[in-house]
N, C-alpha and C positions, 0 to 999 in steps of 0.2 A: 307860455300859454297865449293862445290867440284871443283877440277881443272880437266880439260880435258887434257889428254896427247897428245903429238904431233902425236903419232901413231894412236890414236882414231880420231883425226882431219883428218889425211891422209886417213884413212879407210872411213870415212864419205864422203870425197870428191870423192872417187872412186865409191861409190854406186850410182846407178841411181835411181831417184825417181820412185815410182809406182811399178807395178808388171811386169812380163814378158808379152809382148804384145801378146795376144791370137790370133790376126788376122794373125800372122805370123807362127802359128803352121801348121802342115801338115793337108791337107783336109781328108786324109785317114790314118788309122792305118795299122799295118803289116798284119792284117787279111782282109783288104779291107773294113772295116766298115767306114762309114762316121763319122768324128769327129765333134761334134756340141758343141759350147760354148753357154751355156744358159745365156741369158741376163735377161729374165723376167720369173719367175716361174708361173706355173698354179695357177689360183685363185687370182693373184695380180692385184690391180688397178694401181700400180706403174709401169711405163715403164722405164726400165733401159737400158742404152746404153754404149758401150765402148767409152771413151773419149781419143782419140789418143794423144792429146796435154798433158793431165795430166797423162796418162798411168794408168787409173783406170775406174771402172764402176761408172757412175753417174746417178742420177735421171733425166730423160728426160722430163717426164710429168706424170700427174695423170689422169686416166680415170674417166669419170663421175660416180656418185653414181649408183650402180647396174650393172656396166659393169666391167668385169674382163677378164683376158686372159684365154681362154678355155683350153689351154694346154701350156706346157713349150715352150717358144719362144726364139730362138737364131739364130746363124749364123754359117756358115761353114768357117773355116779359109782358108786363101790363095785363096779366090775367090773374084770376083768383078762383081756385076750385072750392068745392064744398068744405075741404079741410082747412081753408084759409091760406093755403100756400099757392104759389103760381102753378099752373098746369104742368104736370110732368110729361117728359118725352123721352123715348128711347130712339136714338138716331143711328141708322145704319149708314156706315161709310167705310172707306177702304182702310184707313188707319185711325187709331185713336188720336184725339187732340188733347190739348192741355186744359186744365180747369180754368174757367173764365172765358174761354174762346167762344166767339160768336159764330154760329154755323147757320148758313141759309139752307133751308130744307123745304121739301114738299111733304104734306101729310099723305099717308097711305092707309091709315086705319086707326082703330082705337081698341084697346082691351078695357072693357067696362068692368069695374070691380067694386066690391064692398069690403071695407076694412072694419073689423070689430076689435076693439081694445078696451079692456076694463068695463065690459058691458055696454059700451057706446059704439054704435055703428054709423058709418058715413061712407059716402061714395068716394072712391079714390081711383079714378080712371087714369089710364096711361095712354097717351098718344104714341103712335109709331110714325116715324118720318124717315125719309131718305135725304141725305145731304145732296144738295144740288151739284156739288163738285165730284160726287162719287162716280167712279168708272164701273166698279164691280156691281153696284146695285142700280145702275142707270135705267134698267128695263123695268124696275118695280114701281108700279103706280097704284097698287091696291094690295090688300092682304091676300087676295086671290092669287097674286103673283109670287107669294112667298111659299116656301116648303111648309107643309102642315106640321111636320115634326119640329121645325124651328119655332113655329107659333106655340106649340105645346111646351117646348123648352122655356120660352120666354114667360109663359104663364106660370110654369112651375118655379122659375126663378122668383117671380113676384110672391108666390105662396111661401116659399122658403125664406125669402128676405124678411117678410113680416113675421113669420113664426119665430125667427131668432130673437125678436124683441117681445115675444109673448103676445103678439097680435095675430089675428086670423085674417087672411085675404082670400076672398072667394071671387072667382071669375064669374061674371054674370053673362057676358057676351063678347063676341068679336064682331066688329063692324068695319066697314070700309071708309074711304076718304070723306064721303059726304057726312057720315055720322061724326067723324073726327072734326070736320069743319064746323058742324053745328055745336059740338061741345065747346070748341074754341070760341065761337061767336058768343055763346052764353056765359063764358068765363071772362070775357074782356072787361076791364075796368076803366 
């Protein structure tokens, strides 16, 4: 049996459990790109979320058979929405990335929504962004550049996603990058 030295014990006591808390990172990089922490990759049925207490990403729920996240889903650090969580973002990019990956992106719009659960309603807007490194979506700068059917499908995903938990999600409006930037500005902490 190996013995553990006093210095190894002291070092272990100094280390904090988990990883760096991504919710405390800057919302923007030096080039003014939005920084998005991906929680759930495109194509996944598993919904992952940052667990503040344990300082790690944890499985939050599993979507029903046949339902997957249409794009990478994450949050913008150093923000807080009306629901008390960081602002949510759907990120369009060429390939899905892993949970916890930092993606630099530009805002292209917002789907404003109201979520009602157990008689309580609150705003739960979703920002839409394009990864700066994307080739496929490099020409998208606004919701007007997106196929209207794609936008309807994203909205329907949000409605269905919430209905699986017994909540109602109502789309209030679709707006462009200026409205998304204003939402983000109001949500920065």
